[in-house]
Z-matrix of the N, CA and C atoms (Angstrom, degrees):
N
C 1 1.471
C 2 1.515 1 111.90
N 3 1.369 2 117.08 1 -23.42
C 4 1.449 3 119.97 2 177.50
C 5 1.501 4 113.86 3 62.36
N 6 1.354 5 117.44 4 23.33
C 7 1.446 6 120.83 5 178.08
C 8 1.515 7 114.23 6 78.31
N 9 1.323 8 117.45 7 -4.98
C 10 1.461 9 120.39 8 -177.93
C 11 1.518 10 110.27 9 -91.27
N 12 1.312 11 117.18 10 130.18
C 13 1.450 12 121.81 11 178.34
C 14 1.520 13 109.60 12 -86.84
N 15 1.340 14 115.32 13 130.21
C 16 1.454 15 119.95 14 176.62
C 17 1.512 16 108.18 15 -115.05
N 18 1.310 17 117.46 16 130.59
C 19 1.452 18 121.32 17 -175.69
C 20 1.525 19 109.40 18 -125.73
N 21 1.325 20 114.67 19 148.34
C 22 1.457 21 120.77 20 174.72
C 23 1.510 22 107.73 21 -121.18
N 24 1.330 23 119.64 22 124.66
C 25 1.464 24 121.37 23 -179.12
C 26 1.518 25 110.88 24 -58.88
N 27 1.337 26 115.29 25 145.62
C 28 1.448 27 120.42 26 179.72
C 29 1.521 28 112.07 27 -89.20
N 30 1.316 29 118.13 28 -17.29
C 31 1.456 30 120.37 29 -177.08
C 32 1.520 31 110.15 30 -55.58
N 33 1.333 32 115.36 31 135.16
C 34 1.448 33 120.19 32 175.60
C 35 1.515 34 114.27 33 87.26
N 36 1.347 35 117.71 34 -5.68
C 37 1.456 36 120.17 35 179.60
C 38 1.517 37 109.22 36 -83.41
N 39 1.316 38 115.85 37 130.77
C 40 1.465 39 120.00 38 -177.17
C 41 1.520 40 110.61 39 -78.99
N 42 1.337 41 117.92 40 159.43
C 43 1.455 42 121.19 41 179.73
C 44 1.508 43 111.76 42 -71.95
N 45 1.309 44 116.17 43 150.49
C 46 1.449 45 120.40 44 -178.68
C 47 1.498 46 111.16 45 -87.72
N 48 1.324 47 117.30 46 175.69
C 49 1.453 48 118.27 47 -173.59
C 50 1.507 49 114.43 48 -125.08
N 51 1.287 50 119.67 49 -21.30
C 52 1.445 51 117.57 50 -176.71
C 53 1.498 52 110.91 51 -107.05
N 54 1.279 53 117.79 52 -50.15
C 55 1.443 54 117.28 53 175.50
C 56 1.502 55 113.07 54 -136.00
N 57 1.243 56 120.10 55 -60.46
C 58 1.450 57 118.78 56 -176.70
C 59 1.491 58 111.35 57 -74.42
N 60 1.302 59 119.18 58 -148.56
C 61 1.429 60 126.09 59 171.19
C 62 1.489 61 118.12 60 26.30
N 63 1.236 62 120.03 61 44.25
C 64 1.423 63 119.54 62 176.66
C 65 1.493 64 112.81 63 84.42
N 66 1.341 65 118.36 64 -5.28
C 67 1.456 66 116.36 65 178.95
C 68 1.495 67 112.50 66 -138.32
N 69 1.223 68 122.16 67 -42.58
C 70 1.437 69 119.99 68 -175.99
C 71 1.496 70 112.48 69 -147.61
N 72 1.148 71 123.87 70 -172.39
C 73 1.434 72 130.90 71 175.40
C 74 1.480 73 101.59 72 164.39
N 75 1.294 74 119.22 73 128.65
C 76 1.427 75 116.92 74 -177.86
C 77 1.481 76 114.93 75 -132.31
N 78 1.331 77 114.70 76 168.26
C 79 1.450 78 124.73 77 -178.16
C 80 1.487 79 110.46 78 -119.07
N 81 1.313 80 115.95 79 -171.12
C 82 1.442 81 121.15 80 -178.61
C 83 1.488 82 114.07 81 -109.79
N 84 1.303 83 113.26 82 161.11
C 85 1.452 84 118.06 83 175.76
C 86 1.514 85 107.61 84 -77.02
N 87 1.214 86 119.05 85 121.93
C 88 1.423 87 123.97 86 170.37
C 89 1.500 88 116.50 87 74.32
N 90 1.345 89 117.49 88 -154.99
C 91 1.452 90 117.50 89 -179.13
C 92 1.496 91 111.99 90 -152.32
N 93 1.314 92 114.80 91 99.63
C 94 1.450 93 120.42 92 -175.67
C 95 1.505 94 111.32 93 -97.21
N 96 1.323 95 117.78 94 -162.22
C 97 1.453 96 120.24 95 179.14
C 98 1.512 97 109.69 96 -92.27
N 99 1.315 98 115.27 97 140.09
C 100 1.456 99 119.83 98 176.57
C 101 1.515 100 108.64 99 -89.94
N 102 1.324 101 115.52 100 -179.71
C 103 1.456 102 119.63 101 -177.52
C 104 1.511 103 111.97 102 -59.55
N 105 1.326 104 116.83 103 -31.63
C 106 1.453 105 119.96 104 -177.90
C 107 1.516 106 113.19 105 -88.54
N 108 1.329 107 117.71 106 8.41
C 109 1.445 108 120.18 107 178.48
C 110 1.510 109 113.62 108 83.84
N 111 1.341 110 117.85 109 6.15
C 112 1.449 111 121.16 110 -179.79
C 113 1.513 112 109.58 111 -89.24
N 114 1.343 113 118.33 112 158.45
C 115 1.465 114 120.00 113 177.19
C 116 1.510 115 110.22 114 -59.17
N 117 1.316 116 116.45 115 136.70
C 118 1.446 117 121.26 116 177.52
C 119 1.502 118 108.51 117 -123.55
N 120 1.313 119 118.67 118 -130.76
C 121 1.447 120 120.61 119 -179.31
C 122 1.512 121 110.15 120 -83.36
N 123 1.298 122 117.86 121 126.39
C 124 1.460 123 123.69 122 -174.65
C 125 1.516 124 111.05 123 -57.32
N 126 1.335 125 114.80 124 133.99
C 127 1.445 126 119.30 125 175.82
C 128 1.518 127 113.94 126 84.02
N 129 1.316 128 118.00 127 -4.54
C 130 1.456 129 121.02 128 179.83
C 131 1.510 130 109.38 129 -110.96
N 132 1.307 131 116.18 130 143.15
C 133 1.457 132 119.00 131 175.74
C 134 1.512 133 108.47 132 -125.96
N 135 1.311 134 116.40 133 116.41
C 136 1.458 135 121.35 134 -178.94
C 137 1.519 136 110.58 135 -92.01
N 138 1.308 137 114.52 136 145.30
C 139 1.451 138 120.95 137 169.94
C 140 1.523 139 106.25 138 -124.48
N 141 1.355 140 115.59 139 70.24
C 142 1.465 141 118.31 140 -171.37
C 143 1.513 142 113.46 141 -80.72
N 144 1.318 143 114.30 142 152.23
C 145 1.445 144 122.15 143 171.43
C 146 1.515 145 106.17 144 -142.86
N 147 1.340 146 116.38 145 101.05
C 148 1.446 147 120.30 146 -173.48
C 149 1.516 148 112.67 147 -96.44
N 150 1.313 149 117.79 148 16.52
C 151 1.455 150 119.69 149 -178.87
C 152 1.520 151 110.32 150 -93.16
N 153 1.312 152 115.44 151 118.25
C 154 1.453 153 119.72 152 172.56
C 155 1.513 154 114.65 153 88.27
N 156 1.317 155 115.18 154 174.05
C 157 1.456 156 121.58 155 -173.67
C 158 1.516 157 113.36 156 -69.18
N 159 1.324 158 118.17 157 -18.27
C 160 1.457 159 120.80 158 -178.27
C 161 1.513 160 112.76 159 -95.75
N 162 1.333 161 116.89 160 14.06
C 163 1.465 162 120.43 161 -178.90
C 164 1.522 163 109.96 162 -56.18
N 165 1.322 164 116.20 163 136.29
C 166 1.453 165 121.86 164 178.53
C 167 1.510 166 108.54 165 -153.73
N 168 1.324 167 116.57 166 167.14
C 169 1.452 168 119.86 167 178.41
C 170 1.519 169 108.35 168 -144.31
N 171 1.314 170 115.38 169 160.71
C 172 1.448 171 122.09 170 177.82
C 173 1.525 172 108.02 171 -127.90
N 174 1.321 173 117.66 172 149.91
C 175 1.455 174 121.41 173 173.79
C 176 1.512 175 108.28 174 -129.25
N 177 1.319 176 116.30 175 150.71
C 178 1.456 177 120.51 176 -174.85
C 179 1.515 178 112.37 177 -68.54
N 180 1.347 179 119.43 178 -17.46
C 181 1.449 180 121.86 179 -177.82
C 182 1.516 181 113.70 180 -101.41
N 183 1.306 182 117.15 181 1.96
C 184 1.457 183 119.87 182 177.14
C 185 1.523 184 107.94 183 -87.23
N 186 1.323 185 116.73 184 135.53
C 187 1.450 186 121.03 185 -178.67
C 188 1.527 187 110.95 186 -56.68
N 189 1.324 188 118.47 187 132.71
C 190 1.473 189 120.44 188 178.02
C 191 1.517 190 111.14 189 -54.84
N 192 1.332 191 115.11 190 143.75
C 193 1.452 192 120.98 191 -178.68
C 194 1.509 193 113.01 192 102.91
N 195 1.354 194 116.53 193 -17.68
C 196 1.466 195 121.54 194 176.82
C 197 1.529 196 109.03 195 -103.16
N 198 1.310 197 115.64 196 158.46
C 199 1.461 198 120.91 197 175.34
C 200 1.517 199 109.31 198 -146.79
N 201 1.321 200 115.83 199 159.62
C 202 1.463 201 122.69 200 174.03
C 203 1.519 202 106.87 201 -119.70
N 204 1.315 203 115.42 202 127.57
C 205 1.458 204 120.69 203 -175.71
C 206 1.523 205 110.17 204 -146.21
N 207 1.326 206 115.77 205 166.23
C 208 1.448 207 120.04 206 171.22
C 209 1.532 208 109.34 207 -64.40
N 210 1.308 209 115.67 208 149.03
C 211 1.460 210 120.31 209 -176.64
C 212 1.520 211 111.87 210 -66.13
N 213 1.332 212 114.02 211 156.52
C 214 1.450 213 123.04 212 169.60
C 215 1.523 214 106.44 213 -111.92
N 216 1.304 215 116.25 214 154.75
C 217 1.465 216 118.18 215 -177.21
C 218 1.523 217 111.95 216 -57.92
N 219 1.323 218 116.95 217 -35.77
C 220 1.457 219 120.34 218 -179.34
C 221 1.525 220 112.44 219 -66.67
N 222 1.321 221 117.44 220 -20.63
C 223 1.467 222 120.78 221 179.79
C 224 1.527 223 112.08 222 -69.81
N 225 1.326 224 115.86 223 -31.74
C 226 1.467 225 121.13 224 -166.75
C 227 1.529 226 112.56 225 -56.57
N 228 1.309 227 117.53 226 -41.07
C 229 1.466 228 120.63 227 -177.07
C 230 1.523 229 112.46 228 -66.01
N 231 1.333 230 117.92 229 -19.81
C 232 1.460 231 121.00 230 -177.72
C 233 1.530 232 113.26 231 -91.20
N 234 1.307 233 117.83 232 -12.69
C 235 1.463 234 120.50 233 -173.12
C 236 1.528 235 114.01 234 -71.55
N 237 1.341 236 120.91 235 -37.60
C 238 1.470 237 118.79 236 177.23
C 239 1.531 238 113.10 237 -57.49
N 240 1.318 239 117.73 238 -35.01
C 241 1.466 240 120.78 239 177.45
C 242 1.532 241 111.00 240 -62.48
N 243 1.325 242 116.02 241 -38.09
C 244 1.466 243 120.67 242 178.58
C 245 1.525 244 109.68 243 -66.91
N 246 1.332 245 116.83 244 -41.04
C 247 1.466 246 120.59 245 178.10
C 248 1.518 247 111.52 246 -60.80
N 249 1.322 248 116.26 247 -46.47
C 250 1.464 249 120.07 248 -178.21
C 251 1.528 250 111.46 249 -61.63
N 252 1.320 251 115.94 250 -42.64
C 253 1.458 252 119.66 251 -179.38
C 254 1.526 253 110.73 252 -66.18
N 255 1.335 254 117.13 253 -40.27
C 256 1.456 255 120.52 254 -179.97
C 257 1.523 256 111.58 255 -64.91
N 258 1.323 257 116.60 256 -33.13
C 259 1.462 258 121.21 257 179.79
C 260 1.526 259 112.30 258 -61.11
N 261 1.320 260 117.04 259 -29.66
C 262 1.461 261 120.26 260 -176.10
C 263 1.529 262 112.34 261 -63.52
N 264 1.310 263 117.19 262 -20.14
C 265 1.467 264 120.10 263 178.89
C 266 1.526 265 111.84 264 -65.94
N 267 1.329 266 116.73 265 -17.42
C 268 1.459 267 120.78 266 -177.41
C 269 1.520 268 112.99 267 -93.73
N 270 1.325 269 116.81 268 9.17
C 271 1.463 270 120.25 269 -176.13
C 272 1.522 271 112.49 270 -58.30
N 273 1.325 272 117.80 271 -30.66
C 274 1.466 273 121.66 272 -177.37
C 275 1.527 274 112.88 273 -95.66
N 276 1.337 275 117.06 274 7.99
C 277 1.463 276 121.40 275 -178.62
C 278 1.524 277 109.79 276 -118.48
N 279 1.326 278 116.32 277 138.15
C 280 1.460 279 120.75 278 176.10
C 281 1.518 280 108.58 279 -87.90
N 282 1.314 281 115.64 280 87.02
C 283 1.458 282 120.00 281 -172.90
C 284 1.524 283 113.49 282 -103.97
N 285 1.351 284 116.93 283 -0.43
C 286 1.456 285 118.81 284 174.95
C 287 1.512 286 112.80 285 111.78
N 288 1.299 287 115.41 286 -146.44
C 289 1.452 288 125.17 287 -173.96
C 290 1.524 289 110.91 288 71.88
N 291 1.311 290 114.28 289 115.95
C 292 1.460 291 121.01 290 175.38
C 293 1.513 292 109.61 291 -75.66
N 294 1.321 293 115.88 292 156.45
C 295 1.464 294 119.90 293 179.92
C 296 1.525 295 110.99 294 -59.19
N 297 1.342 296 115.70 295 -33.88
C 298 1.456 297 118.71 296 -178.17
C 299 1.527 298 112.25 297 -85.43
N 300 1.316 299 117.88 298 -1.13
C 301 1.463 300 120.95 299 178.93
C 302 1.525 301 109.62 300 -135.79
N 303 1.328 302 117.12 301 63.67
C 304 1.457 303 120.71 302 -177.14
C 305 1.519 304 111.75 303 -67.49
N 306 1.319 305 114.89 304 159.39
C 307 1.461 306 119.65 305 177.09
C 308 1.525 307 109.24 306 -66.24
N 309 1.303 308 116.22 307 133.00
C 310 1.457 309 120.65 308 178.08
C 311 1.519 310 108.75 309 -132.53
N 312 1.313 311 117.38 310 152.33
C 313 1.464 312 119.68 311 179.22
C 314 1.522 313 111.11 312 -65.13
N 315 1.300 314 115.41 313 164.26
C 316 1.458 315 120.47 314 175.71
C 317 1.522 316 109.05 315 -59.11
N 318 1.310 317 115.66 316 143.75
C 319 1.456 318 119.29 317 -179.33
C 320 1.527 319 109.92 318 -68.87
N 321 1.336 320 117.56 319 152.75
C 322 1.471 321 120.21 320 176.71
C 323 1.524 322 111.96 321 -56.14
N 324 1.336 323 116.57 322 -38.26
C 325 1.464 324 119.47 323 -179.67
C 326 1.531 325 110.94 324 -63.98
N 327 1.341 326 116.74 325 -41.07
C 328 1.463 327 120.26 326 179.07
C 329 1.515 328 110.89 327 -62.68
N 330 1.330 329 116.74 328 -45.64
C 331 1.460 330 121.06 329 -179.36
C 332 1.523 331 112.10 330 -67.43
N 333 1.322 332 116.79 331 -41.25
C 334 1.458 333 119.99 332 179.78
C 335 1.526 334 111.39 333 -66.00
N 336 1.341 335 116.63 334 -38.83
C 337 1.465 336 119.78 335 178.00
C 338 1.522 337 110.55 336 -64.11
N 339 1.339 338 116.56 337 -42.12
C 340 1.466 339 120.22 338 178.86
C 341 1.525 340 110.74 339 -65.45
N 342 1.326 341 116.32 340 -39.63
C 343 1.466 342 120.12 341 176.89
C 344 1.526 343 110.48 342 -60.93
N 345 1.328 344 116.40 343 -47.10
C 346 1.467 345 120.73 344 -178.02
C 347 1.522 346 111.61 345 -63.44
N 348 1.333 347 116.56 346 -32.69
C 349 1.470 348 121.01 347 -177.57
C 350 1.525 349 112.91 348 -86.91
N 351 1.326 350 118.27 349 -5.18
C 352 1.463 351 120.07 350 -177.49
C 353 1.509 352 112.96 351 75.41
N 354 1.361 353 116.43 352 28.62
C 355 1.475 354 120.85 353 -179.21
C 356 1.525 355 111.69 354 -110.47
N 357 1.325 356 117.16 355 16.96
C 358 1.459 357 121.51 356 -176.12
C 359 1.524 358 109.17 357 -126.09
N 360 1.330 359 115.43 358 116.23
C 361 1.458 360 121.81 359 -179.08
C 362 1.519 361 109.63 360 -109.50
N 363 1.317 362 116.39 361 145.57
C 364 1.460 363 122.30 362 -176.70
C 365 1.523 364 110.06 363 -125.69
N 366 1.333 365 116.08 364 137.02
C 367 1.459 366 121.86 365 167.99
C 368 1.522 367 106.05 366 -94.43
N 369 1.323 368 117.28 367 125.30
C 370 1.460 369 121.87 368 -175.78
C 371 1.522 370 110.94 369 -119.61
N 372 1.328 371 115.41 370 149.25
C 373 1.461 372 119.72 371 176.99
C 374 1.529 373 109.96 372 -86.28
N 375 1.320 374 116.04 373 -172.57
C 376 1.457 375 120.01 374 -175.82
C 377 1.525 376 112.23 375 -63.21
N 378 1.327 377 116.52 376 -23.82
C 379 1.469 378 120.87 377 178.01
C 380 1.522 379 112.08 378 -89.62
N 381 1.338 380 116.52 379 8.48
C 382 1.464 381 122.84 380 -179.96
C 383 1.519 382 112.70 381 67.45
N 384 1.340 383 117.70 382 21.97
C 385 1.448 384 121.83 383 176.52
C 386 1.524 385 110.21 384 -92.34
N 387 1.350 386 118.34 385 136.51
C 388 1.473 387 120.20 386 -179.19
C 389 1.525 388 111.89 387 -64.42
N 390 1.327 389 115.25 388 134.10
C 391 1.465 390 121.36 389 174.55
C 392 1.525 391 110.59 390 -126.11
N 393 1.310 392 117.25 391 -0.04
C 394 1.454 393 122.66 392 177.62
C 395 1.517 394 109.29 393 -171.87
N 396 1.340 395 116.63 394 165.32
C 397 1.462 396 119.09 395 178.10
C 398 1.524 397 110.93 396 -160.29
N 399 1.314 398 114.94 397 161.12
C 400 1.465 399 122.64 398 175.00
C 401 1.520 400 107.71 399 -131.39
N 402 1.328 401 115.61 400 128.93
C 403 1.464 402 123.05 401 179.96
C 404 1.520 403 108.37 402 -113.46
N 405 1.314 404 117.42 403 125.63
C 406 1.462 405 122.43 404 -178.47
C 407 1.516 406 111.16 405 -110.50
N 408 1.335 407 115.09 406 148.99
C 409 1.455 408 123.03 407 170.54
C 410 1.520 409 108.32 408 -116.62
N 411 1.305 410 116.43 409 151.56
C 412 1.460 411 121.96 410 174.20
C 413 1.515 412 107.80 411 -101.18
N 414 1.334 413 116.61 412 108.56
C 415 1.468 414 122.05 413 -178.33
C 416 1.524 415 108.64 414 -115.45
N 417 1.314 416 115.68 415 85.30
C 418 1.455 417 119.20 416 -179.30
C 419 1.511 418 111.19 417 62.27
N 420 1.341 419 117.04 418 -118.53
C 421 1.463 420 121.98 419 -179.57
C 422 1.521 421 112.70 420 -84.27
N 423 1.336 422 116.59 421 -3.40
C 424 1.461 423 120.42 422 -175.10
C 425 1.528 424 111.78 423 -108.56
N 426 1.332 425 115.14 424 142.98
C 427 1.460 426 121.61 425 166.70
C 428 1.526 427 105.10 426 -98.86
N 429 1.320 428 117.30 427 116.05
C 430 1.460 429 121.55 428 -172.72
C 431 1.523 430 110.50 429 -104.99
N 432 1.329 431 116.49 430 124.35
C 433 1.462 432 121.60 431 177.08
C 434 1.527 433 106.91 432 -77.28
N 435 1.294 434 116.10 433 96.77
C 436 1.459 435 121.49 434 -174.90
C 437 1.525 436 111.44 435 -80.08
N 438 1.324 437 116.63 436 -28.53
C 439 1.457 438 120.17 437 -179.56
C 440 1.517 439 108.48 438 -152.71
N 441 1.335 440 114.84 439 138.32
C 442 1.448 441 119.87 440 174.68
C 443 1.526 442 106.92 441 -148.99
N 444 1.305 443 116.79 442 113.10
C 445 1.465 444 120.96 443 -173.99
C 446 1.522 445 110.57 444 -136.32
N 447 1.326 446 114.60 445 143.50
C 448 1.468 447 121.79 446 175.39
C 449 1.524 448 107.47 447 -135.35
N 450 1.308 449 117.36 448 139.32
C 451 1.464 450 120.56 449 176.95
C 452 1.531 451 109.22 450 -56.64
N 453 1.330 452 118.26 451 130.90
C 454 1.468 453 120.43 452 -178.32
C 455 1.526 454 113.33 453 -53.44
N 456 1.323 455 117.95 454 -38.29
C 457 1.463 456 119.97 455 -178.65
C 458 1.523 457 112.87 456 -70.74
N 459 1.339 458 116.66 457 -10.75
C 460 1.464 459 121.16 458 177.61
C 461 1.527 460 111.41 459 -100.53
N 462 1.316 461 116.80 460 8.81
C 463 1.462 462 120.13 461 -179.65
C 464 1.520 463 112.11 462 -64.97
N 465 1.329 464 115.80 463 156.56
C 466 1.453 465 121.17 464 178.17
C 467 1.512 466 114.73 465 81.46
N 468 1.331 467 117.63 466 7.06
C 469 1.466 468 121.07 467 -179.78
C 470 1.529 469 112.32 468 -99.51
N 471 1.340 470 117.02 469 0.73
C 472 1.460 471 120.21 470 -178.16
C 473 1.515 472 113.52 471 81.20
N 474 1.335 473 117.56 472 14.28
C 475 1.463 474 120.28 473 -174.93
C 476 1.518 475 112.64 474 -74.13
N 477 1.334 476 117.21 475 -40.39
C 478 1.455 477 119.46 476 178.14
C 479 1.513 478 111.28 477 -61.96
N 480 1.317 479 116.27 478 -43.51
C 481 1.454 480 120.71 479 178.59
C 482 1.524 481 111.05 480 -63.13
N 483 1.319 482 116.20 481 -41.67
C 484 1.464 483 119.94 482 179.94
C 485 1.521 484 111.67 483 -65.33
N 486 1.323 485 116.55 484 -40.83
C 487 1.467 486 119.80 485 177.41
C 488 1.516 487 110.94 486 -63.29
N 489 1.314 488 116.41 487 -44.22
C 490 1.460 489 119.43 488 -179.63
C 491 1.517 490 111.71 489 -64.19
N 492 1.322 491 116.71 490 -40.43
C 493 1.465 492 119.09 491 178.52
C 494 1.518 493 111.22 492 -66.49
N 495 1.307 494 117.42 493 -37.97
C 496 1.461 495 119.90 494 175.90
C 497 1.521 496 110.17 495 -60.12
N 498 1.339 497 116.46 496 -41.53
C 499 1.462 498 120.82 497 178.69
C 500 1.520 499 110.88 498 -62.77
N 501 1.331 500 116.43 499 -44.54
C 502 1.467 501 119.80 500 -178.53
C 503 1.529 502 111.58 501 -67.14
N 504 1.319 503 116.57 502 -40.07
C 505 1.465 504 119.90 503 179.00
C 506 1.521 505 110.72 504 -66.09
N 507 1.340 506 116.30 505 -42.53
C 508 1.466 507 120.20 506 176.87
C 509 1.521 508 110.44 507 -59.10
N 510 1.339 509 116.91 508 -45.85
C 511 1.461 510 120.89 509 -178.78
C 512 1.523 511 111.19 510 -62.47
N 513 1.328 512 115.99 511 -38.87
C 514 1.465 513 120.43 512 179.83
C 515 1.527 514 110.46 513 -64.25
N 516 1.331 515 116.61 514 -44.74
C 517 1.463 516 119.48 515 -178.89
C 518 1.523 517 112.09 516 -68.65
N 519 1.341 518 117.42 517 -22.24
C 520 1.459 519 121.14 518 178.92
C 521 1.523 520 113.07 519 -89.88
N 522 1.318 521 118.01 520 -2.37
C 523 1.458 522 120.51 521 175.60
C 524 1.506 523 115.97 522 87.01
N 525 1.332 524 118.50 523 13.98
C 526 1.464 525 120.30 524 175.89
C 527 1.532 526 109.32 525 -70.88
N 528 1.320 527 115.97 526 151.99
C 529 1.460 528 120.01 527 -178.36
C 530 1.513 529 112.75 528 -81.90
N 531 1.341 530 116.99 529 -25.43
C 532 1.459 531 120.39 530 -177.34
C 533 1.521 532 109.55 531 -163.10
N 534 1.331 533 114.62 532 161.52
C 535 1.464 534 122.13 533 170.84
C 536 1.522 535 107.03 534 -107.14
N 537 1.319 536 116.94 535 134.05
C 538 1.463 537 121.28 536 -178.53
C 539 1.525 538 109.83 537 -123.40
N 540 1.312 539 115.33 538 163.55
C 541 1.458 540 122.10 539 177.31
C 542 1.518 541 108.77 540 -163.82
N 543 1.319 542 116.33 541 165.87
C 544 1.454 543 122.86 542 177.71
C 545 1.519 544 107.87 543 -119.16
N 546 1.346 545 117.57 544 134.04
C 547 1.464 546 120.40 545 -173.51
C 548 1.523 547 110.96 546 -147.09
N 549 1.336 548 114.99 547 160.97
C 550 1.459 549 120.56 548 174.64
C 551 1.526 550 110.05 549 -82.50
N 552 1.327 551 115.88 550 130.87
C 553 1.460 552 120.71 551 -177.72
C 554 1.521 553 112.83 552 -60.74
N 555 1.335 554 117.05 553 -38.12
C 556 1.453 555 120.72 554 -169.49
C 557 1.521 556 114.64 555 -109.04
N 558 1.315 557 118.18 556 12.23
C 559 1.461 558 121.23 557 174.95
C 560 1.529 559 107.06 558 -98.47
N 561 1.335 560 117.95 559 120.45
C 562 1.476 561 121.11 560 -170.77
C 563 1.519 562 115.26 561 -51.57
N 564 1.348 563 117.39 562 -38.83
C 565 1.462 564 118.77 563 -177.58
C 566 1.526 565 112.13 564 -90.97
N 567 1.308 566 117.31 565 14.17
C 568 1.459 567 121.91 566 175.67
C 569 1.527 568 109.82 567 -107.73
N 570 1.324 569 118.09 568 -113.91
C 571 1.465 570 121.14 569 -173.44
C 572 1.532 571 113.63 570 -56.58
N 573 1.347 572 120.24 571 -45.30
C 574 1.474 573 118.67 572 179.97
C 575 1.531 574 112.33 573 -59.13
N 576 1.323 575 116.53 574 -39.51
C 577 1.458 576 121.46 575 178.39
C 578 1.523 577 110.77 576 -64.46
N 579 1.322 578 115.54 577 -44.72
C 580 1.463 579 120.11 578 -179.62
C 581 1.522 580 111.57 579 -64.41
N 582 1.317 581 116.11 580 -39.12
C 583 1.472 582 119.88 581 -179.83
C 584 1.517 583 111.27 582 -61.80
N 585 1.312 584 117.22 583 -35.03
C 586 1.463 585 120.50 584 179.31
C 587 1.523 586 111.36 585 -68.91
N 588 1.321 587 116.13 586 -14.40
C 589 1.458 588 119.99 587 -177.16
C 590 1.521 589 113.27 588 -115.60
N 591 1.308 590 115.73 589 27.96
C 592 1.453 591 119.53 590 170.39
C 593 1.508 592 116.79 591 94.85
N 594 1.322 593 119.00 592 2.42
C 595 1.461 594 121.38 593 177.06
C 596 1.526 595 109.66 594 -90.04
N 597 1.318 596 115.94 595 139.40
C 598 1.467 597 121.24 596 179.15
C 599 1.523 598 108.97 597 -121.54
N 600 1.327 599 115.58 598 146.70
C 601 1.464 600 121.20 599 -179.70
C 602 1.523 601 110.65 600 -73.97
N 603 1.327 602 116.16 601 142.23
C 604 1.457 603 122.25 602 177.41
C 605 1.523 604 109.43 603 -107.72
N 606 1.325 605 116.50 604 141.20
C 607 1.458 606 120.70 605 177.15
C 608 1.523 607 109.24 606 -68.93
N 609 1.334 608 116.97 607 133.25
C 610 1.464 609 120.34 608 -176.56
C 611 1.524 610 111.56 609 -59.82
N 612 1.325 611 117.25 610 -34.12
C 613 1.459 612 120.49 611 -178.53
C 614 1.523 613 112.59 612 -67.50
N 615 1.336 614 116.98 613 -16.92
C 616 1.465 615 120.82 614 -176.21
C 617 1.525 616 112.85 615 -106.98
N 618 1.334 617 117.41 616 7.14
C 619 1.457 618 119.97 617 -176.97
C 620 1.523 619 111.46 618 -71.64
N 621 1.325 620 117.90 619 140.70
C 622 1.467 621 120.68 620 173.02
C 623 1.521 622 109.73 621 -71.90
N 624 1.328 623 118.08 622 165.11
C 625 1.466 624 121.26 623 -175.96
C 626 1.521 625 114.29 624 -54.49
N 627 1.338 626 117.11 625 -38.19
C 628 1.462 627 119.44 626 -178.15
C 629 1.527 628 111.91 627 -59.84
N 630 1.339 629 116.33 628 -38.68
C 631 1.460 630 120.14 629 -177.08
C 632 1.526 631 111.72 630 -85.47
N 633 1.325 632 117.35 631 -26.25
C 634 1.468 633 120.10 632 171.69
C 635 1.523 634 108.84 633 -61.94
N 636 1.323 635 116.54 634 -39.04
C 637 1.462 636 120.77 635 179.61
C 638 1.523 637 111.40 636 -62.82
N 639 1.322 638 117.02 637 -35.03
C 640 1.462 639 120.60 638 177.83
C 641 1.524 640 110.26 639 -60.65
N 642 1.335 641 117.21 640 -48.48
C 643 1.467 642 120.92 641 179.82
C 644 1.527 643 111.37 642 -67.12
N 645 1.312 644 117.39 643 -38.30
C 646 1.467 645 120.12 644 179.00
C 647 1.522 646 110.53 645 -61.56
N 648 1.303 647 117.32 646 -41.76
C 649 1.459 648 120.55 647 -179.90
C 650 1.525 649 110.70 648 -65.73
N 651 1.329 650 116.50 649 -41.80
C 652 1.464 651 119.95 650 179.24
C 653 1.529 652 110.80 651 -64.86
N 654 1.324 653 116.04 652 -38.69
C 655 1.469 654 120.67 653 178.72
C 656 1.524 655 109.88 654 -63.96
N 657 1.322 656 116.89 655 -40.48
C 658 1.457 657 120.85 656 179.50
C 659 1.526 658 111.80 657 -65.23
N 660 1.320 659 117.02 658 -26.89
C 661 1.454 660 121.47 659 177.99
C 662 1.527 661 112.48 660 -80.68
N 663 1.322 662 116.04 661 -7.32
C 664 1.452 663 119.44 662 179.73
C 665 1.502 664 114.62 663 92.21
N 666 1.323 665 117.97 664 11.75
C 667 1.457 666 120.56 665 179.24
C 668 1.524 667 111.00 666 -72.67
N 669 1.316 668 115.53 667 155.29
C 670 1.461 669 121.31 668 178.55
C 671 1.528 670 109.24 669 -79.56
N 672 1.324 671 115.83 670 77.03
C 673 1.460 672 119.21 671 -178.30
C 674 1.524 673 112.24 672 -68.38
N 675 1.340 674 117.88 673 -15.75
C 676 1.456 675 119.89 674 174.32
C 677 1.521 676 111.02 675 -68.71
N 678 1.324 677 116.85 676 -16.59
C 679 1.457 678 121.14 677 178.23
C 680 1.522 679 112.27 678 -107.16
N 681 1.321 680 116.19 679 5.07
C 682 1.460 681 120.12 680 -177.52
C 683 1.524 682 110.98 681 -108.86
N 684 1.320 683 115.37 682 161.08
C 685 1.449 684 121.06 683 -178.83
C 686 1.522 685 108.68 684 -146.35
N 687 1.323 686 115.34 685 143.25
C 688 1.470 687 120.43 686 171.86
C 689 1.516 688 107.20 687 -86.16
N 690 1.319 689 115.81 688 133.02
C 691 1.469 690 121.63 689 -179.79
C 692 1.514 691 110.16 690 -122.34
N 693 1.319 692 115.21 691 156.44
C 694 1.468 693 120.25 692 -176.01
C 695 1.519 694 110.16 693 -141.90
N 696 1.304 695 114.70 694 142.38
C 697 1.482 696 121.29 695 171.89
C 698 1.518 697 106.70 696 -123.52
N 699 1.312 698 116.28 697 113.88
C 700 1.463 699 120.39 698 -179.75
C 701 1.515 700 110.72 699 -71.60
N 702 1.332 701 115.17 700 147.75
C 703 1.454 702 121.46 701 -179.40
C 704 1.511 703 111.59 702 -108.15
């Protein structure tokens, strides 16, 4: 990072559905070794290669036949469909959203910018088709998981954990101090899931400006921020 803070404006970013972005954000199972040999998510072993457009990683707990890799431009058009499907898991939860501010997928510009910057990771099936993705923002010293979604029918394959670990490993290699995300306290695949993978809740009164802005934006969208929490995993 060279001591220079890089920031990406939050304006125009749509809410997430699984963990971050107003809906989801997830962590990994356990803590394995990261690319730099440091402890990562337990029980996971990464073999990352972040050089070039074909960068991908594997974890021992991801079902064989799947992979996690940096996005390709052709992937971008398929990601809103994944977001919409992931949102349906919240049908039985009162998570907010005003009628005049419904949940919408990430804009094409947001996804394309993340793809161009190398901040968009994709979980792909054996046919190399996207079935999940993780979108990161650079918020000062933090790498923020703004969106993390997996198709509901692909659940239980370890894809969410693999995406989250890829995000954490990427952030570590880029010199960020921590990975952050926003999650619902009482939704099983949100905060409880993240806590099992090394994320800890931060007190709202102690949040830095970058993370206060995250909650302010979610509140403006009508989300139940009284049920949400900012979480952090130090690197």
